[in-house]
C-alpha positions, 0 to 999 in steps of 0.5 A: 801531869799524870804523876802516877803514869810518870812514876810507873814509866820511869820509877816503876821499873825499880820501885815495884807496886807503884813504890809500894814494894821492894823491887830492884829498888827500895820500897818508897811508901812509908819512907823516912827520907826527907823531901831534900834527900829525895830531890837530891837522890832523884836529881843525882842518882846513886851509882850503880843502880839508881840513875840521875834524873836531874836532866829528865825531870824539872822541879815541878815533876820532882816535887809531884813525884815526892808528893806521890810518894808521900801519898802512898799507903804503907801496904801493898 
């Protein structure tokens, strides 16, 4: 799985710079949110801006996205 491509094609529309800077969605690099919080947010979304991806991503993909976010440097 190419998680960087998965992130870019689904999350990157709002989380710009590969998640390294704020866009329509918040900057994700350096987040203090827990993994459980991120799993819930990815699966359920947050109206009105964050869509729910619980039916689009399986658990393995969600964990890969979280690992990708955790590995992001905190600078663009």
